[in-house]
N, C-alpha and C positions, 0 to 999 in steps of 0.2 A: 312513791317509792317503788322500785323495781327488784331490790334485793329479796332473795329467798332465806328463810330460816327453817331449818330442820330441827323437828322435835323427835327425840328417840325414847321411845318407853322401852324399859328394861324389864318390864313385868310380863309373864306369859299368862297371867290370871284373867279369866273372862272378866270379871267385874273387878276392874283395877283402879285403886285410888291412884296410882302413879298416872295412869293414862287421864284419869279425870282431872288431875293437877294440870297436866300438860294442856289439855284442851282448855282449861281456864287461863293459861298463859297466851295460847294460841288466840283466844277471843281479844285479848288486849293487842297482839300484834296485829291481827286483822284490822282491827279499829285504827290503826297506825298507818294502814295500807300498805303492809308488807305481804308477801305472799309465803305461804306456810304449808308444810306438809307433816303429819305425824307418821313416823315408822315404828312399828311393833317390831323389835327385835327378833320375837319368834317365829314373823312371816319370812324371813331370811332362809330359815330351815338350815344353819349352819352345822355341820358336824363340828366335833371338838376339834379346835386348831391343830393342825399337823404341820410343822415347819419342812417336814420334807415333800409334802405336796406338790405335785408338778403342776397341775391346772388349778386356778381357783375355781371353787363352786360358783354357779350361777348367782346365787344369793349373795356371796362376798363381792362379787363384781358390782353388783346392783348397790350394795352398801358403800362400796367406795367411791362409785359415780355421784351418789347422793351427797356424801360429804364434800366431794370437789365442788359440786354446784352450790352448796351452801355458803352464805356470807357469814353466818354464825349457827349455832347449834345450842339447843336445851337439851341436856341429858337428864331423864327421869329414872330413877332406879327404886324398887322397894328395898328395904334392909332386911336381910337374913341373916341371923345370926351374928349380929354386930357387924355385918359387912354388906357390900353391895351385890347386885345380881351377877351370877356367874354367866349369864346370857350376854350382858353387856361386855364383860372382860373377855369372853370368848370372841366377839364381834371386834373388839378393839384388837385382840391378837392378829386379825387377819389385816390389818392395816400397817403401813410403814409411817415412821416419824414423820417425812416430808409431808403426808397429806394432813397432818395436823399443825403443822409449825405457824405460828401466829394466827389461828384460826380463834375466833372469840367464842366462849363456851359459857354456859349458865347450868348449875347443877341445881336439881331437885331431888327429894328423898320422901318416900311414904315409909310410915313406921307404923308399927302396931301400937304404940301409946306415946305419952309425954315423955320429953328427956331421952328420946332414942332417934336414930337416924343420923346423927352428926358423924359417926364412924364411917358409915357408907359414903357420904360426901367426902370426909378427910381421904379415905382410900381412892376415890376418884380424882381427887385434886392432885394426889401424888402421881398417880399415871400420868395425868394430863400434863403435869408440869415437866414431867420426863420426855414427853413428846413435843415439848415447846409450845402447846396451845396457851391461848391467852384466856385462862380461867378467871372469870370475875369474882370479885369480893363478895356480892349478893348471893345469897343462896336461901333455901327453904326447905324445911321438913314439915310436912302435913301428916296428920292421922285422921282417924274415924271420928275423933272427937273434935276436930275442927268443923266438922260437917252441921249444917242446921237445915231444918225443913220450914219452907214458909207456909202461910196459911191455905195455899192452893196444892200443897203436898209436893212442891218442887224442891229438891235438894239441892245446895251450893254450899260454898265455903263459908264460914263467918266472916264478917268484916275485918278482923285482924288478919287471918290468914290470907283473904283477897288482898290485901295491902301488902302483904309479904311476897306473895307471887306476883304483883304487879311490879313491885320494887325489883325483883329479879329480872323480869322482862325489860325494864327500864334501865337496868345496869348493862344489860346485853346490848341494847340498842347504842347506849353511850359508847361501849367498848368498840361497837362496830364502826361507828362514826369516827372514834380515834383511830382506829385501823385502817379505815378509809382515808384519812389524812395522810396517816403516814406511807399510803400507797401499796398497804398490805393485802386489801381487797377490793375487788372491782365493784363499781356502783351502777353498771349496765346489765345485770343479770336478767336472763329470759329464758324461761324454761323451753319456749318454743323456738327461740331463735340463738341457742347457744354454739358457740363455735368448738370445735374439738381439735 
C-alpha cells in the first residue's frame, strides 16, 4: 500500500496517553504497510483563529497540506471537562469544508477514568459531520486504567483496549477502501513524488 494516514494528537501534554493510543494504532497501520505520520497539534504553534487574518500562519499552511496528502486521518483528543481539546478545534477552524469532504476519519479519546470520553468523541463527530467528512462508526476511549505492565516493566494497553484500537484502525481502512472504490480518494499517494 502506498496510501498515507495522518494521526493527529490533540494533547499538548509531554507524557500523553492520547499520543500513546495513536502510536498503538500506528503500529497496526504500519504492519498493514501504510505510510503514517503523527502530528502533534501543539507543534503547529497556531494562534487563536481569527477569520479576519489575511495571511495563514506557517503552521496552518503545513496542517492543511498534511490533511490534503492524507487518504485518511485518526484524530486523537484528550477529554477536558466533558469536551475535546481546544487545540484540535482551533486547528480545525483554520481549514475549509472542502478540505474534509469525503475524507475518512477515525476518532480516539483519552480520558481520566471509566465512563468518560464519549462526549469529546460526540463533539468531534458533530464537527466532522458539518464539514462532510466520512467519520467511521468505530471509536475508542482509553484511560490509564487500560494500561498494564509486563514482567519486563514495559507498559502497553490491555488486550481489551488493544482490540478496540485495532478495530478502529480496521474500520478506517475499510472506509478508505470504500472511498477509493467510489473514486473519492487516490490510491497512488507518494510523499516523495506528489503532484501539486
